[in-house]
VOLUM-79078 format. One record per residue (C-alpha): residue number from 1; x, y, z. Coordinates in pm, whole numbers, plus 50000, padded with zeros to 5 digits. Each point is the difference from the previous one (the first is absolute). Layout:
<atoms>
+------+-------+-------+-------+
! pavo !     x !     y !     z !
+------+-------+-------+-------+
!  NUM !     X !     Y !     Z !
...
+------+-------+-------+-------+
</atoms>
This chain:
<atoms>
+------+-------+-------+-------+
! pavo !     x !     y !     z !
+------+-------+-------+-------+
!    1 ! 54775 ! 09349 ! 60482 !
!    2 ! 49771 ! 50091 ! 50300 !
!    3 ! 49904 ! 50324 ! 49845 !
!    4 ! 49880 ! 49813 ! 49692 !
!    5 ! 49785 ! 49774 ! 50205 !
!    6 ! 49873 ! 50314 ! 50184 !
!    7 ! 49900 ! 50179 ! 49688 !
!    8 ! 49813 ! 49690 ! 49878 !
!    9 ! 49786 ! 49946 ! 50296 !
!   10 ! 49692 ! 50131 ! 50105 !
!   11 ! 49898 ! 50074 ! 50359 !
!   12 ! 49619 ! 50025 ! 50038 !
!   13 ! 49881 ! 50089 ! 50356 !
!   14 ! 49663 ! 49983 ! 50111 !
!   15 ! 49880 ! 50105 ! 50363 !
!   16 ! 49691 ! 49799 ! 50104 !
!   17 ! 49858 ! 49826 ! 50297 !
!   18 ! 49902 ! 49730 ! 49812 !
!   19 ! 50155 ! 49895 ! 49652 !
!   20 ! 49739 ! 49866 ! 49786 !
!   21 ! 50010 ! 49921 ! 49636 !
!   22 ! 49773 ! 50294 ! 49877 !
!   23 ! 50236 ! 50237 ! 50199 !
!   24 ! 50307 ! 49845 ! 49827 !
!   25 ! 49811 ! 50018 ! 49664 !
!   26 ! 49957 ! 50382 ! 50056 !
!   27 ! 50351 ! 50067 ! 50105 !
!   28 ! 50132 ! 49815 ! 49689 !
!   29 ! 49753 ! 50197 ! 49779 !
!   30 ! 50101 ! 50329 ! 50158 !
!   31 ! 50368 ! 49891 ! 49915 !
!   32 ! 49921 ! 49913 ! 49632 !
!   33 ! 49807 ! 50345 ! 49977 !
!   34 ! 50329 ! 50156 ! 50114 !
!   35 ! 50205 ! 49849 ! 49743 !
!   36 ! 49751 ! 50094 ! 49740 !
!   37 ! 50023 ! 50369 ! 50097 !
!   38 ! 50393 ! 49973 ! 49985 !
!   39 ! 49982 ! 49848 ! 49683 !
!   40 ! 49773 ! 50285 ! 49866 !
!   41 ! 50224 ! 50259 ! 50140 !
!   42 ! 50299 ! 49848 ! 49812 !
!   43 ! 49796 ! 50028 ! 49671 !
!   44 ! 49903 ! 50354 ! 50069 !
!   45 ! 50386 ! 50076 ! 50040 !
!   46 ! 50038 ! 49979 ! 49614 !
!   47 ! 50182 ! 49787 ! 49785 !
!   48 ! 50367 ! 49897 ! 50066 !
!   49 ! 50256 ! 50124 ! 49772 !
!   50 ! 50180 ! 49744 ! 49770 !
!   51 ! 50368 ! 49949 ! 50066 !
!   52 ! 50257 ! 49853 ! 49765 !
!   53 ! 49871 ! 49913 ! 49662 !
!   54 ! 49703 ! 50164 ! 49887 !
!   55 ! 49839 ! 50125 ! 49677 !
!   56 ! 50094 ! 50359 ! 49863 !
!   57 ! 49660 ! 50135 ! 50089 !
!   58 ! 50031 ! 49894 ! 50330 !
!   59 ! 50321 ! 50171 ! 50026 !
!   60 ! 49921 ! 50318 ! 49875 !
!   61 ! 49688 ! 50013 ! 50185 !
!   62 ! 50207 ! 50022 ! 50328 !
!   63 ! 50089 ! 50370 ! 49908 !
!   64 ! 50372 ! 49970 ! 50099 !
!   65 ! 50170 ! 50082 ! 49645 !
!   66 ! 50099 ! 49724 ! 49744 !
!   67 ! 50330 ! 49941 ! 49843 !
!   68 ! 50122 ! 49727 ! 49779 !
!   69 ! 50277 ! 49797 ! 49889 !
!   70 ! 50057 ! 49784 ! 49677 !
!   71 ! 50139 ! 49634 ! 50049 !
!   72 ! 50065 ! 49729 ! 49759 !
!   73 ! 49774 ! 49685 ! 49950 !
!   74 ! 50264 ! 49770 ! 50126 !
!   75 ! 50018 ! 50086 ! 50370 !
!   76 ! 49635 ! 50109 ! 50073 !
!   77 ! 49948 ! 49724 ! 50252 !
!   78 ! 50308 ! 50041 ! 50158 !
!   79 ! 49939 ! 50369 ! 50038 !
!   80 ! 49653 ! 49917 ! 50146 !
!   81 ! 50143 ! 49780 ! 50273 !
!   82 ! 50265 ! 50266 ! 50118 !
!   83 ! 49739 ! 50274 ! 50012 !
!   84 ! 49754 ! 49784 ! 50211 !
!   85 ! 50326 ! 49952 ! 50223 !
!   86 ! 50021 ! 50379 ! 50032 !
!   87 ! 49639 ! 50069 ! 50054 !
!   88 ! 49970 ! 50248 ! 49710 !
!   89 ! 49658 ! 50081 ! 49867 !
!   90 ! 50038 ! 49961 ! 49608 !
!   91 ! 49789 ! 49917 ! 49707 !
!   92 ! 50131 ! 49828 ! 49670 !
!   93 ! 49880 ! 50091 ! 49662 !
!   94 ! 50111 ! 49827 ! 49680 !
!   95 ! 50080 ! 50238 ! 49704 !
!   96 ! 49951 ! 49829 ! 49666 !
!   97 ! 50063 ! 50287 ! 49763 !
!   98 ! 50336 ! 49906 ! 49905 !
!   99 ! 50115 ! 49667 ! 49839 !
!  100 ! 50132 ! 49853 ! 50340 !
!  101 ! 49752 ! 50056 ! 50284 !
!  102 ! 50130 ! 50208 ! 50281 !
!  103 ! 49864 ! 50026 ! 50348 !
!  104 ! 49917 ! 50341 ! 50183 !
!  105 ! 50017 ! 49974 ! 50374 !
!  106 ! 49802 ! 50264 ! 50167 !
!  107 ! 50052 ! 50089 ! 50371 !
!  108 ! 49932 ! 50267 ! 50254 !
!  109 ! 50226 ! 50286 ! 50019 !
!  110 ! 50049 ! 49934 ! 50373 !
!  111 ! 50128 ! 49659 ! 49938 !
!  112 ! 50310 ! 50141 ! 49796 !
!  113 ! 50263 ! 49902 ! 50250 !
!  114 ! 49856 ! 49645 ! 50053 !
!  115 ! 49967 ! 49952 ! 49616 !
!  116 ! 50350 ! 50101 ! 49940 !
!  117 ! 50136 ! 49761 ! 50265 !
!  118 ! 49768 ! 49735 ! 49842 !
!  119 ! 50157 ! 50087 ! 49668 !
!  120 ! 50351 ! 49997 ! 50111 !
!  121 ! 49937 ! 49633 ! 50131 !
!  122 ! 49817 ! 49898 ! 49668 !
!  123 ! 50312 ! 50121 ! 49807 !
!  124 ! 50224 ! 49829 ! 50212 !
!  125 ! 49813 ! 49679 ! 49945 !
!  126 ! 50001 ! 50052 ! 49624 !
!  127 ! 50374 ! 50074 ! 49985 !
!  128 ! 50053 ! 49681 ! 50208 !
!  129 ! 49791 ! 49789 ! 49756 !
!  130 ! 50165 ! 50144 ! 49720 !
!  131 ! 50347 ! 49909 ! 50125 !
!  132 ! 49903 ! 49634 ! 50097 !
!  133 ! 50065 ! 49755 ! 49701 !
!  134 ! 49670 ! 49811 ! 49853 !
!  135 ! 49969 ! 49636 ! 50119 !
!  136 ! 49919 ! 49909 ! 49630 !
!  137 ! 50338 ! 50126 ! 49883 !
!  138 ! 50178 ! 49831 ! 50291 !
!  139 ! 49811 ! 49646 ! 49907 !
!  140 ! 50119 ! 50038 ! 49629 !
!  141 ! 50351 ! 50042 ! 50088 !
!  142 ! 49982 ! 49711 ! 50216 !
!  143 ! 49849 ! 49796 ! 49732 !
!  144 ! 50297 ! 50092 ! 49762 !
!  145 ! 50251 ! 49895 ! 50265 !
!  146 ! 49820 ! 49664 ! 50096 !
!  147 ! 50151 ! 49805 ! 49703 !
!  148 ! 50358 ! 50114 ! 50071 !
!  149 ! 49984 ! 49850 ! 50365 !
!  150 ! 50040 ! 49637 ! 50023 !
!  151 ! 49905 ! 49813 ! 50315 !
!  152 ! 50313 ! 49860 ! 50163 !
!  153 ! 50003 ! 49617 ! 50038 !
!  154 ! 49962 ! 49875 ! 50361 !
!  155 ! 50211 ! 49716 ! 50117 !
!  156 ! 49892 ! 49764 ! 50259 !
!  157 ! 50262 ! 49837 ! 50194 !
!  158 ! 49765 ! 49740 ! 50133 !
!  159 ! 49909 ! 49888 ! 49657 !
!  160 ! 50279 ! 49755 ! 49938 !
!  161 ! 50030 ! 49856 ! 50353 !
!  162 ! 49798 ! 49706 ! 50091 !
!  163 ! 50037 ! 49774 ! 50311 !
+------+-------+-------+-------+
</atoms>
């Protein structure tokens, strides 16, 4: 907690015999000039490379070798969530050539291990989802059973007694 406070505070020390408004204004102007120079240095350093989901063009532009895997239409959002969790740089492209659209997932060659881990988790989730019965089918079964169940009559012992 203390480190966060220290990183956000600015210490400006001025050595002067007499601290006047002009001197204080000059010190702040000097500090602002320093911040401007730091910002320009950061801009000269170049663009930051994108991480996670990006376009195919950006992925290929990183010159690290690109491979792809084909995924069905149903679970693309689930895969997206898992790939972000594993920190994989990837791009998704929709292939409309067939009658059923397919998705091609492009990723860097060096991310292959992380992507295999992400795909194993993705397939485990898909298998788990397949085993789980659907809620709609369970509701239909309950609706069919509802008329056969008759509510039991509740008898109150107090009902007949009056004082």
